[in-house]
SESE-66178 format. One record per residue: residue in one letter; x, y, z of N, C-alpha, C in turn. Coordinates in nm, 3 decimals, padded with zeros to 5 digits, m for minus. Layout:
N
('A' (X Y Z) (X Y Z) (X Y Z))
...
This chain:
219
('X' (07.941 08.239 04.230) (08.061 08.183 04.294) (08.019 08.077 04.396))
('X' (08.082 07.963 04.392) (08.045 07.853 04.481) (08.076 07.887 04.626))
('X' (07.986 07.845 04.715) (08.008 07.866 04.857) (08.110 07.767 04.912))
('X' (08.132 07.662 04.835) (08.224 07.558 04.879) (08.342 07.552 04.781))
('X' (08.453 07.606 04.824) (08.572 07.608 04.739) (08.651 07.479 04.758))
('X' (08.651 07.401 04.657) (08.729 07.278 04.664) (08.878 07.310 04.646))
('X' (08.958 07.238 04.718) (09.102 07.257 04.706) (09.147 07.214 04.566))
('X' (09.223 07.300 04.504) (09.271 07.270 04.370) (09.363 07.149 04.372))
('X' (09.342 07.060 04.277) (09.426 06.941 04.271) (09.570 06.979 04.237))
('X' (09.666 06.902 04.286) (09.806 06.933 04.256) (09.839 06.909 04.109))
('X' (09.939 06.979 04.061) (09.991 06.954 03.927) (10.090 06.838 03.937))
('X' (10.084 06.749 03.840) (10.175 06.635 03.836) (10.284 06.664 03.733))
('X' (10.408 06.671 03.777) (10.521 06.690 03.686) (10.594 06.557 03.673))
('X' (10.603 06.506 03.551) (10.667 06.376 03.528) (10.806 06.396 03.468))
('X' (10.899 06.311 03.508) (11.036 06.315 03.455) (11.072 06.175 03.406))
('X' (11.093 06.163 03.277) (11.113 06.031 03.214) (11.253 05.974 03.238))
('X' (11.269 05.851 03.195) (11.396 05.782 03.211) (11.484 05.792 03.088))
('X' (11.590 05.712 03.087) (11.684 05.713 02.976) (11.641 05.610 02.872))
('X' (11.642 05.650 02.747) (11.602 05.559 02.640) (11.538 05.634 02.527))
('X' (11.475 05.562 02.437) (11.418 05.624 02.317) (11.271 05.663 02.333))
('X' (11.207 05.617 02.439) (11.065 05.648 02.456) (11.040 05.786 02.515))
('X' (11.142 05.841 02.583) (11.132 05.975 02.639) (11.003 05.992 02.721))
('X' (10.936 06.106 02.704) (10.819 06.135 02.787) (10.700 06.043 02.756))
('X' (10.706 05.970 02.645) (10.596 05.878 02.612) (10.585 05.764 02.713))
('X' (10.690 05.745 02.793) (10.683 05.644 02.899) (10.566 05.672 02.993))
('X' (10.529 05.798 03.002) (10.422 05.838 03.093) (10.285 05.851 03.025))
('X' (10.276 05.821 02.898) (10.148 05.837 02.828) (10.032 05.762 02.895))
('X' (10.047 05.633 02.926) (09.934 05.562 02.989) (09.896 05.622 03.125))
('X' (09.996 05.655 03.206) (09.966 05.714 03.337) (09.902 05.851 03.321))
('X' (09.951 05.929 03.226) (09.894 06.062 03.203) (09.747 06.052 03.163))
('X' (09.714 05.957 03.076) (09.573 05.938 03.036) (09.488 05.902 03.157))
('X' (09.540 05.815 03.239) (09.469 05.770 03.359) (09.442 05.888 03.454))
('X' (09.546 05.968 03.477) (09.533 06.079 03.572) (09.451 06.195 03.516))
('X' (09.464 06.219 03.387) (09.384 06.326 03.325) (09.235 06.293 03.332))
('X' (09.204 06.164 03.323) (09.064 06.122 03.336) (09.012 06.147 03.477))
('X' (09.105 06.159 03.571) (09.070 06.189 03.710) (09.080 06.339 03.737))
('X' (09.094 06.417 03.630) (09.097 06.564 03.639) (09.226 06.622 03.695))
('X' (09.336 06.547 03.682) (09.466 06.601 03.721) (09.533 06.666 03.600))
('X' (09.608 06.772 03.625) (09.690 06.831 03.520) (09.825 06.760 03.524))
('X' (09.866 06.704 03.410) (09.990 06.629 03.403) (10.084 06.694 03.302))
('X' (10.206 06.721 03.346) (10.307 06.782 03.259) (10.406 06.675 03.214))
('X' (10.420 06.662 03.082) (10.518 06.571 03.022) (10.608 06.652 02.930))
('X' (10.734 06.614 02.921) (10.828 06.683 02.833) (10.949 06.593 02.809))
('X' (11.020 06.620 02.701) (11.143 06.547 02.670) (11.262 06.629 02.720))
('X' (11.348 06.567 02.798) (11.461 06.643 02.853) (11.581 06.646 02.759))
('X' (11.581 06.560 02.656) (11.689 06.565 02.557) (11.635 06.528 02.420))
('X' (11.713 06.560 02.318) (11.671 06.544 02.179) (11.741 06.423 02.117))
('X' (11.663 06.321 02.083) (11.720 06.201 02.020) (11.777 06.231 01.882))
('X' (11.726 06.335 01.817) (11.773 06.370 01.683) (11.903 06.449 01.685))
('X' (11.947 06.485 01.802) (12.073 06.558 01.817) (12.163 06.480 01.912))
('X' (12.251 06.395 01.859) (12.336 06.312 01.945) (12.428 06.392 02.035))
('X' (12.449 06.520 02.000) (12.536 06.604 02.081) (12.461 06.677 02.193))
('X' (12.331 06.654 02.200) (12.255 06.709 02.312) (12.281 06.616 02.431))
('X' (12.398 06.630 02.488) (12.445 06.533 02.586) (12.510 06.597 02.708))
('X' (12.472 06.719 02.737) (12.521 06.786 02.857) (12.424 06.757 02.971))
('X' (12.467 06.678 03.066) (12.375 06.635 03.172) (12.320 06.752 03.252))
('X' (12.399 06.859 03.263) (12.351 06.977 03.336) (12.235 07.043 03.261))
('X' (12.241 07.040 03.127) (12.130 07.094 03.048) (12.003 07.012 03.071))
('X' (12.017 06.880 03.076) (11.901 06.794 03.098) (11.833 06.827 03.231))
('X' (11.916 06.837 03.334) (11.862 06.865 03.467) (11.801 07.005 03.473))
('X' (11.865 07.100 03.405) (11.814 07.237 03.404) (11.677 07.244 03.337))
('X' (11.658 07.166 03.231) (11.528 07.163 03.163) (11.419 07.108 03.256))
('X' (11.456 07.007 03.332) (11.361 06.951 03.429) (11.328 07.054 03.536))
('X' (11.431 07.122 03.583) (11.411 07.223 03.687) (11.323 07.337 03.636))
('X' (11.342 07.376 03.511) (11.261 07.484 03.453) (11.114 07.446 03.448))
('X' (11.084 07.322 03.411) (10.945 07.276 03.406) (10.883 07.275 03.546))
('X' (10.961 07.230 03.643) (10.911 07.226 03.780) (10.886 07.368 03.832))
('X' (10.978 07.457 03.805) (10.965 07.596 03.851) (10.840 07.662 03.794))
('X' (10.814 07.639 03.666) (10.694 07.695 03.603) (10.567 07.638 03.665))
('X' (10.569 07.509 03.693) (10.452 07.443 03.752) (10.423 07.501 03.891))
('X' (10.528 07.523 03.969) (10.511 07.577 04.104) (10.454 07.718 04.100))
('X' (10.493 07.795 03.999) (10.438 07.930 03.984) (10.289 07.926 03.953))
('X' (10.248 07.822 03.880) (10.106 07.807 03.845) (10.025 07.756 03.963))
('X' (10.085 07.663 04.036) (10.017 07.600 04.149) (10.123 07.551 04.247))
('X' (10.128 07.605 04.368) (10.232 07.564 04.463) (10.224 07.418 04.504))
('X' (10.110 07.355 04.479) (10.095 07.213 04.511) (10.136 07.129 04.391))
('X' (10.259 07.083 04.393) (10.314 07.004 04.283) (10.363 06.870 04.335))
('X' (10.331 06.766 04.259) (10.381 06.632 04.290) (10.473 06.589 04.178))
('X' (10.592 06.546 04.215) (10.691 06.500 04.117) (10.684 06.349 04.103))
('X' (10.681 06.301 03.979) (10.688 06.157 03.953) (10.806 06.132 03.860))
('X' (10.901 06.054 03.906) (11.018 06.022 03.825) (11.029 05.874 03.798))
('X' (11.062 05.841 03.674) (11.078 05.701 03.634) (11.224 05.674 03.599))
('X' (11.282 05.569 03.654) (11.418 05.526 03.621) (11.518 05.640 03.642))
('X' (11.589 05.683 03.539) (11.680 05.797 03.553) (11.606 05.920 03.604))
('X' (11.482 05.936 03.558) (11.401 06.050 03.603) (11.375 06.048 03.752))
('X' (11.382 05.930 03.813) (11.366 05.921 03.957) (11.481 05.984 04.032))
('X' (11.600 05.971 03.975) (11.718 06.033 04.036) (11.708 06.185 04.026))
('X' (11.670 06.234 03.908) (11.656 06.379 03.889) (11.544 06.434 03.977))
('X' (11.433 06.362 03.983) (11.320 06.407 04.066) (11.361 06.416 04.213))
('X' (11.443 06.322 04.258) (11.491 06.326 04.396) (11.574 06.451 04.421))
('X' (11.660 06.482 04.326) (11.743 06.603 04.339) (11.655 06.727 04.347))
('X' (11.558 06.738 04.256) (11.472 06.856 04.254) (11.387 06.867 04.381))
('X' (11.343 06.753 04.432) (11.262 06.754 04.555) (11.346 06.792 04.677))
('X' (11.478 06.782 04.663) (11.567 06.819 04.774) (11.595 06.969 04.776))
('X' (11.566 07.039 04.665) (11.594 07.183 04.659) (11.468 07.267 04.637))
('X' (11.356 07.203 04.602) (11.228 07.273 04.586) (11.127 07.215 04.683))
('X' (11.032 07.298 04.724) (10.925 07.250 04.810) (10.815 07.190 04.723))
('X' (10.801 07.060 04.728) (10.696 06.991 04.653) (10.605 06.920 04.752))
('X' (10.483 06.892 04.708) (10.386 06.827 04.797) (10.429 06.685 04.830))
('X' (10.476 06.614 04.730) (10.525 06.478 04.752) (10.606 06.432 04.631))
('X' (10.671 06.319 04.649) (10.760 06.263 04.547) (10.726 06.116 04.527))
('X' (10.713 06.078 04.400) (10.686 05.938 04.366) (10.795 05.889 04.271))
('X' (10.862 05.782 04.310) (10.970 05.727 04.228) (10.932 05.587 04.181))
('X' (10.937 05.567 04.050) (10.904 05.437 03.990) (11.031 05.376 03.931))
('X' (11.071 05.261 03.985) (11.192 05.192 03.939) (11.309 05.288 03.925))
('X' (11.339 05.367 04.030) (11.445 05.467 04.020) (11.582 05.404 03.996))
('X' (11.662 05.471 03.913) (11.792 05.418 03.871) (11.904 05.470 03.960))
('X' (11.901 05.435 04.087) (12.008 05.479 04.176) (12.136 05.400 04.155))
('X' (12.128 05.297 04.073) (12.247 05.225 04.029) (12.246 05.227 03.877))
('X' (12.365 05.223 03.816) (12.375 05.228 03.670) (12.298 05.112 03.608))
('X' (12.222 05.145 03.507) (12.153 05.039 03.434) (12.245 04.983 03.325))
('X' (12.218 04.862 03.286) (12.296 04.794 03.182) (12.237 04.831 03.047))
('X' (12.316 04.903 02.965) (12.265 04.952 02.836) (12.223 04.836 02.746))
('X' (12.289 04.720 02.758) (12.250 04.605 02.676) (12.111 04.556 02.717))
('X' (12.083 04.560 02.845) (11.951 04.518 02.891) (11.845 04.616 02.847))
('X' (11.880 04.745 02.847) (11.786 04.847 02.802) (11.753 04.824 02.656))
('X' (11.856 04.799 02.576) (11.835 04.774 02.433) (11.745 04.653 02.414))
('X' (11.762 04.553 02.498) (11.682 04.433 02.487) (11.536 04.453 02.522))
('X' (11.504 04.564 02.588) (11.366 04.591 02.626) (11.281 04.638 02.509))
('X' (11.347 04.689 02.404) (11.271 04.747 02.294) (11.201 04.639 02.214))
('X' (11.079 04.668 02.174) (11.004 04.576 02.090) (11.064 04.574 01.950))
('X' (11.036 04.469 01.876) (11.088 04.459 01.740) (11.040 04.576 01.655))
('X' (10.919 04.622 01.682) (10.865 04.733 01.604) (10.936 04.864 01.634))
('X' (11.014 04.867 01.743) (11.085 04.988 01.782) (11.228 04.992 01.729))
('X' (11.273 04.883 01.668) (11.414 04.871 01.632) (11.462 04.981 01.539))
('X' (11.372 05.030 01.453) (11.415 05.130 01.356) (11.415 05.271 01.415))
('X' (11.362 05.287 01.535) (11.361 05.418 01.598) (11.501 05.455 01.644))
('X' (11.528 05.584 01.639) (11.658 05.633 01.682) (11.670 05.622 01.833))
('X' (11.784 05.572 01.879) (11.809 05.561 02.021) (11.910 05.664 02.067))
('X' (11.934 05.673 02.197) (12.030 05.769 02.250) (12.171 05.741 02.199))
('X' (12.251 05.845 02.187) (12.389 05.832 02.142) (12.478 05.789 02.259))
('X' (12.601 05.751 02.227) (12.695 05.712 02.332) (12.723 05.830 02.425))
('X' (12.725 05.950 02.369) (12.746 06.070 02.452) (12.628 06.089 02.548))
('X' (12.509 06.060 02.499) (12.392 06.074 02.584) (12.390 05.967 02.694))
('X' (12.443 05.850 02.663) (12.455 05.747 02.767) (12.552 05.793 02.876))
('X' (12.659 05.859 02.834) (12.755 05.912 02.932) (12.689 06.018 03.020))
('X' (12.599 06.096 02.959) (12.527 06.197 03.037) (12.440 06.130 03.142))
('X' (12.378 06.018 03.104) (12.297 05.942 03.199) (12.380 05.898 03.319))
('X' (12.497 05.840 03.293) (12.580 05.791 03.404) (12.625 05.906 03.494))
('X' (12.648 06.022 03.435) (12.688 06.138 03.515) (12.574 06.184 03.606))
('X' (12.453 06.178 03.554) (12.337 06.217 03.634) (12.324 06.127 03.757))
('X' (12.338 05.997 03.734) (12.326 05.903 03.846) (12.435 05.929 03.950))
('X' (12.560 05.940 03.904) (12.671 05.960 03.998) (12.664 06.094 04.069))
('X' (12.616 06.196 03.998) (12.613 06.332 04.053) (12.498 06.354 04.152))
('X' (12.383 06.289 04.126) (12.263 06.324 04.202) (12.204 06.211 04.286))
('X' (12.262 06.093 04.281) (12.200 05.980 04.352) (12.192 06.000 04.503))
('X' (12.284 06.076 04.559) (12.282 06.096 04.704) (12.179 06.199 04.749))
('X' (12.112 06.264 04.653) (12.007 06.360 04.689) (11.894 06.294 04.767))
('X' (11.880 06.164 04.749) (11.774 06.090 04.819) (11.788 06.105 04.970))
('X' (11.910 06.128 05.017) (11.935 06.140 05.161) (11.895 06.276 05.216))
('X' (11.841 06.363 05.128) (11.798 06.496 05.171) (11.647 06.518 05.152))
('X' (11.575 06.411 05.124) (11.431 06.423 05.099) (11.354 06.434 05.231))
('X' (11.278 06.543 05.244) (11.198 06.566 05.364) (11.047 06.554 05.336))
('X' (11.008 06.564 05.209) (10.866 06.557 05.175) (10.818 06.412 05.174))
('X' (10.688 06.388 05.180) (10.636 06.251 05.170) (10.684 06.187 05.040))
('X' (10.727 06.062 05.049) (10.782 05.995 04.931) (10.732 05.852 04.922))
('X' (10.696 05.813 04.800) (10.656 05.676 04.769) (10.750 05.621 04.664))
('X' (10.806 05.504 04.691) (10.891 05.436 04.594) (10.823 05.307 04.551))
('X' (10.821 05.283 04.421) (10.765 05.160 04.364) (10.873 05.090 04.283))
('X' (10.887 04.960 04.303) (10.987 04.884 04.227) (10.935 04.744 04.203))
('X' (10.952 04.695 04.082) (10.908 04.561 04.049) (11.007 04.456 04.097))
('X' (10.955 04.345 04.148) (11.044 04.239 04.195) (11.115 04.169 04.080))
('X' (11.062 04.184 03.958) (11.123 04.120 03.841) (11.188 04.222 03.749))
('X' (11.226 04.337 03.804) (11.293 04.441 03.724) (11.423 04.385 03.669))
('X' (11.432 04.380 03.537) (11.548 04.321 03.471) (11.656 04.424 03.438))
('X' (11.633 04.549 03.473) (11.728 04.657 03.442) (11.790 04.715 03.568))
('X' (11.706 04.752 03.664) (11.753 04.809 03.790) (11.719 04.711 03.902))
('X' (11.819 04.665 03.973) (11.797 04.568 04.080) (11.705 04.626 04.187))
('X' (11.604 04.552 04.230) (11.516 04.600 04.337) (11.592 04.640 04.462))
('X' (11.705 04.575 04.485) (11.785 04.606 04.604) (11.837 04.749 04.604))
('X' (11.849 04.809 04.484) (11.896 04.947 04.478) (11.797 05.041 04.546))
('X' (11.667 05.010 04.533) (11.566 05.092 04.600) (11.567 05.067 04.750))
('X' (11.597 04.944 04.789) (11.608 04.913 04.932) (11.717 04.998 04.995))
('X' (11.833 05.004 04.929) (11.945 05.081 04.981) (11.912 05.230 04.986))
('X' (11.848 05.280 04.880) (11.813 05.422 04.874) (11.710 05.456 04.981))
('X' (11.614 05.369 05.000) (11.506 05.393 05.097) (11.561 05.414 05.238))
('X' (11.663 05.339 05.272) (11.721 05.348 05.406) (11.788 05.483 05.432))
('X' (11.819 05.555 05.324) (11.886 05.685 05.339) (11.789 05.802 05.353))
('X' (11.661 05.777 05.329) (11.562 05.886 05.327) (11.527 05.931 05.469))
('X' (11.546 06.060 05.499) (11.514 06.110 05.633) (11.367 06.146 05.654))
('X' (11.290 06.153 05.547) (11.149 06.194 05.557) (11.073 06.103 05.654))
('X' (10.984 06.162 05.733) (10.903 06.084 05.826) (10.799 06.000 05.753))
('X' (10.744 06.057 05.646) (10.645 05.985 05.567) (10.712 05.927 05.443))
('X' (10.740 05.800 05.449) (10.804 05.734 05.336) (10.753 05.591 05.326))
('X' (10.747 05.542 05.204) (10.698 05.406 05.182) (10.765 05.347 05.059))
('X' (10.810 05.224 05.072) (10.867 05.149 04.960) (10.777 05.029 04.936))
('X' (10.721 05.020 04.817) (10.631 04.909 04.783) (10.689 04.832 04.665))
('X' (10.706 04.703 04.684) (10.751 04.616 04.575) (10.628 04.557 04.506))
('X' (10.630 04.564 04.374) (10.520 04.509 04.295) (10.561 04.370 04.247))
('X' (10.500 04.270 04.302) (10.537 04.132 04.271) (10.519 04.102 04.122))
('X' (10.628 04.058 04.059) (10.626 04.019 03.919) (10.641 04.132 03.820))
('X' (10.643 04.255 03.867) (10.654 04.370 03.776) (10.797 04.384 03.724))
('X' (10.807 04.422 03.597) (10.938 04.446 03.536) (10.965 04.596 03.530))
('X' (11.073 04.632 03.461) (11.115 04.773 03.463) (11.011 04.866 03.401))
('X' (10.950 04.823 03.292) (10.857 04.911 03.220) (10.714 04.901 03.274))
('X' (10.701 04.890 03.404) (10.569 04.867 03.462) (10.471 04.981 03.439))
('X' (10.520 05.099 03.403) (10.431 05.211 03.375) (10.365 05.202 03.238))
('X' (10.422 05.119 03.150) (10.368 05.118 03.014) (10.386 04.985 02.942))
('X' (10.389 04.875 03.017) (10.408 04.745 02.952) (10.278 04.668 02.931))
('X' (10.164 04.728 02.973) (10.036 04.662 02.951) (10.006 04.549 03.047))
('X' (10.094 04.525 03.146) (10.075 04.415 03.240) (10.039 04.462 03.381))
('X' (10.117 04.558 03.428) (10.103 04.601 03.567) (10.047 04.742 03.582))
('X' (10.008 04.802 03.472) (09.968 04.942 03.475) (09.857 04.970 03.576))
('X' (09.750 04.892 03.572) (09.637 04.920 03.660) (09.676 04.911 03.806))
('X' (09.758 04.812 03.839) (09.804 04.797 03.977) (09.886 04.917 04.021))
('X' (09.983 04.953 03.938) (10.072 05.065 03.970) (09.996 05.196 03.975))
('X' (09.909 05.219 03.878) (09.835 05.345 03.872) (09.743 05.362 03.993))
('X' (09.684 05.252 04.037) (09.596 05.259 04.154) (09.674 05.302 04.278))
('X' (09.794 05.248 04.294) (09.878 05.285 04.409) (09.919 05.431 04.399))
('X' (09.958 05.474 04.279) (09.996 05.614 04.259) (09.880 05.707 04.292))
('X' (09.761 05.670 04.248) (09.643 05.752 04.277) (09.619 05.762 04.428))
('X' (09.641 05.653 04.498) (09.626 05.655 04.644) (09.723 05.755 04.706))
('X' (09.844 05.762 04.652) (09.943 05.858 04.701) (09.898 06.001 04.671))
('X' (09.846 06.023 04.553) (09.800 06.157 04.515) (09.687 06.204 04.606))
('X' (09.607 06.111 04.653) (09.493 06.144 04.738) (09.525 06.136 04.887))
('X' (09.656 06.126 04.917) (09.701 06.123 05.057) (09.643 06.006 05.136))
('X' (09.633 05.891 05.071) (09.577 05.774 05.137) (09.681 05.665 05.165))
('X' (09.807 05.696 05.140) (09.913 05.597 05.164) (09.958 05.599 05.310))
('X' (09.967 05.718 05.367) (10.019 05.730 05.504) (09.906 05.748 05.606))
């Protein structure tokens, strides 16, 4: 048995955004963090093959279940939410004790579905996308949980691209002002677009900042 017990690294629970990529939005970040010996949890909160899987409460409950299991395994959990997932992550961080919260391009304002559709590559066109009912579930999540940001007490990092073509950077500015947490930081990534976690352009920059947050080097 080692005489020097290293503190166990936190578990990273990721919550994806709205669209057809689901949890794959976090694939590049997960690879990066796993190489750093972090445990990363990814999951799909809804089923693209079932257009009627559109109860927003079910989506949130699935996210909550994953977080609850992670906390039972390791009380040190960091939540990372992207886009719509940022809104859900904020809600969960307001009712669960988490080590910290990281929001990437959080959708505190409704995104334009036409702009989202325009983000897909030509090679993705044949993939099944969310149904109209599922889009309605997305809007309900935003309207129902967006004010949870005003109840965040844990350390929080927000990242938003200045060239985000889906969610206006100003939405993060407005949300940031509502956060009561003493340790909070909003960083704008110059030139980054909405898919900065997996667009092949800004990944290294964003991942480096996220890693700094995981290592408690932001504050």
